Each structure stands twice: as C-alpha cells, then as structure tokens.
N, C-alpha and C positions, 0 to 999 in steps of 0.2 A: 696688761699683764697676762690676761688669759690667752692672747695670741702668741706672746712670747713663750709661754709655758707649752703651748702646742707646736713650737718649732717655727712660727712665723718670723721671717727676717726682714730686713729693710737696709737702706744705705746707711753707713755709719756717719756721713756727713749729710744728713737730711736737711739740716738747717743752713749750714755755711758752705755746702758743697757748691760746685759750678752751676749745677741745675737745682739747687736746693731752695728752701722756702725764702731765704733772704733775697736770693737773686730773683726769684719770681715776684716777690711782693713788696720788698723794700731795699732795693739796690744800694749798695754802699753802707748797709747797716753795720754799726759797731757791735760785735758779738759780745764784747766785754760789757757793754751797756745792758744788753739784754739779760746777760747772766748775773749781773750784780744784785746784791741783796738791797731790798727797799720796801716801802710801804705804799708806793704810788702806782701799782700795777693796775692797769685799765681794766683787768678781769672784774674788779669790784665795781666797775661802771657798766656792766654787761645789762642789757635790757632783755625782758621776757616779753613776748607777744601774747596778750590775752585773747585777741581776736583773729580769726583764721583768714585774714585778708592783708593786703599790702600794709606795711607799718606806716606809710604816709596817710592811710585813711583813719588810724586809730584815734587821733585827737578829735576827729569829727565824730566818730563813733561814741567816744566818751561824752561829747556834748550832748548828743541825742539821748543817750542813756540817762544823763542827769535830768533833762527835760521830761523824758518818759517817766522818771521816778516821781515827778511832781504832778504831771498831768494824765499819767496812765494812758490807757488805750485811746483817748482823745487825740493823741499825738499822730496816730496813723492816718488820721483824716485831715492832715494840714492841706491847706490850699497852695502854699508856696514855702520854699526854703531858700535861704541864701548861706552859703558856706564861705567863710573867710579863712584863709590858712596861708601857709607858706608857698612859694612858687613852685617848688619840686613837686609838692602834692597835687597842684593843679596840672602841671606839665605831664606828670605820669598817670594820674588817676582821673582824667577827664573823659568819662565815657557815659553818656546818658542813655545809651541803648546797648547794653551788654547782652549777649545771647549765650555765652558759655560760662563755665564755672570759673576759668581763669579770668575772663574779661570782667566778671562781676567782682572778683577779688581786687581788681584794679580800677574800680568804679566808685568814686565818691558819691555819686548820685544814688547808685543801687545800695550802697551801704547805709546811706540815710534812710532810704525807703525800707529796707529790711530791718533795721534797728528800730525804727518807729513802729514797725508792725510786730516784730517778734521779741524785741528786747535784746538781752545779751546774745550775740551772735554765735552760732555753733557751725561746725563744718557742713552739716546737712542743709543749711540755709543758702548754701552755694550750689547745691545740685542743680543740674540744668532745668529739671522740671519746676523747680522753685524759681529759678532766675527768670524764666519766661512766663511766669504769672502775669496775667494782664493788669491786675491791680498793682503789682510791684512795679511793672513797666511804667504804668501811668503816673505813679508817684515819683518814680526816678526823673521823669520829664519835667517835673515841677520844681527840680532843684537847680539853683544857679551858683556858679562857683565864682570866686574872686580872690585875688592875691591881696592880702592885708599887709601894708608896709611895715607895721609895727611887729607883727608875728614873723614876717619874712626876715627882719633884721635880728631877731633872736635865733633864728635857725642856722646852723643845725645843732646849737647847743641846746635848743628847746624845740621840741615838736609840738607846736601848739595849733589851736583852731577856735574860731568863734561861729556859732551857728544861730542864726535868727529864723524864727518860724512863725508864719501866720496860719493859726488854726482855722478850722472850718466855721467857727462861730465869730471870726473876725479878731480874735484875741491875738496879740504879738507877744512872743516870748523869746528869750535869748539866753545862751549860756556860753562861756568861754573856758578853755583850760590852757594853761601855760605849758603843761608837760603831759605827754601821753601816759596813761597808766601802763605800768611795767617798766618805766624808765627809773633810773636810780632816785629821781626826785619824787616819784610816785610808786615806789617799789611794790611788787605784789609780795603778799605774805607766803609763807612756806606752804600753807594749806592751799593757797590759790594756785602756786606753781604745780603742786601735785595734782589739784583738781584738773588743770590743763592736760597734764600728762595722762590722767584717767580717761578724760574725754577723747583724746586723740588715739589712745590704744583701744578704746571701745569702738570708735568709728572706723578703725582699721580692721576690726574683726578679731581682736585678741579676746580669748576666753576670760571671763570674769575671775576665775580662780588664778589665772596667770597674771592678770593686772594686780590682784591683791598681793601675790607674792613679790612682784617687782617693786610696787610701792612700799610694802613692809621692809624689803631690803634697803631701800633708799633712806627710809626713816631710820633704820638701824644704823646706817652710816653717819647720819647727822648726830645720832645720840653717842656713838662709840668711836667714830673716827677711823683712821687707817693705820693705827700704831703698829699692828703686827700682821704678818702674812696669815697666821692662823686665824686672826680675827676676820680678815677679809674672806678667808675660805668659808668661815662659818656664816658670814653675812651673805656672801653670793655662792651658795652651794652650786655644784657642777650643773645641776638642772637649769638654773637661771642664767648660765652662761651659753646655753644653747640658744638658737634663733627663738624670738618671741612666738613665732608661728609654729606651733607643734600640733599635737593631738588636741582637738577641741576647737580648732580655728573656727570662728564665727558662732560658736555655741553660746548660750546665755544672752 
C-alpha cells in the first residue's frame, strides 16, 4: 500500500502472466482455485523459525534445550551425543568442522555444541569468532548423526529429532520431539514472535526507539485490524514507512 501510494507500479498480470508467479512456481495452476473463498489456506500453517539456523537443525536444538533445562550447565560437558533425525537434515546439515557463520548454521554438530553451551541460540552465537572457539569445535566432533526410520517416515509433515547424550559423569539422557518449535503443531506465541523480531532488529543495529515503534505498531494491528485506510495511517505513521535504518543506527 505504501509503495502504491508513492507511485510504484508493477505488471497487471503478476500472478497469471506469461512470466508471472504461476508460470514460475506452479505451472498449470488453476487461477479460479487460487481465487476461491475457503478456510483451508496454507498460510495458517506457516512456520516461524525461533533459532537462527537451518530449519533442519531446529528439532535437534529443541531436544538439547529440553535436556539443558533438566541438567543445566552440566550438559555442556557431554562426552558424546547421538542425533537421530530425518534424512534431509543429515544430508544438508552434516558438518562436524564448520569454520564460518553460514557453515555453522548448517551444522547439526555445531548447533548441538552451541546449544549445550549457551542455551537458546541467538545470532551472535554464529559469529565466526564464536564458531572457531576450540571448546565448541571439540564438542562438535563428539556428535554423531543418524537417520531414524520412524522420524524419516513422518517427514516432511513432521520435523522431528531424537537426541541421546552421555554426560561427563557417565549418565545417559535422551529427549525426542515430534515437531519443531514454531511449526503449527508447536506454534510460537505472539509474544515469542515479537521477541524474535526484536532480537533480529537489535542484532541488525536498529535503534531501540525504532524497534519499540515498529513493535508497538504491529501490536496495534493485532488489536485494531485493517478495517479502514485511516486506521492504517494512524497505526503506521509516515515515519515508520521509511527504511528502518535512519538516524540513530546502531545506537542503544
């Protein structure tokens, strides 16, 4: 709406045109089916990613967090870990020696080591200087991956994992999740979604006051809806429609 009011234009047949969305993403799509009224829209099954890593690592991260909640910092001193999960997770995220931010985000081994050490993962836990820490690298090497047939059969409807750990004192512990946190089956609360938004904006250097304004405006939409243009204008004043990075970038 803001772009249109500023004179921004686009193709009239962006969906059904010769080079439109349907041709690119779902050739042969029935436009009338997409335009029909109904209650089965897949948008209601949207997943939110709580952790700043590949989605295939999330069920494993959830398992380690659950174990950490029970055993606290003792979890960081595990002697070995076995991760059982679906095949794609092992195919995409098997990297026991990550050395960059991106590699760490696609490493089940590093995600286990980092979660056991830090708890809930934040963007800063994937910075290169953290990834290269010798203690985390050593712990990542103690993680073994395996495809579990029962979990793989439920995928992709369910993104699950099972994590077994041997702690330094010899105790063996295990936890399993059927669905990753943030999937419709384990949906994040509104507060958790906004919490993720806050952390990302803060990590990106958005000023505290700016973060508060954006979050407040989003909350206002939840309370008030989009019923009138005037309400939208009041909810999103012109200042908020400008780029997030303005004066005060990086402050606070």
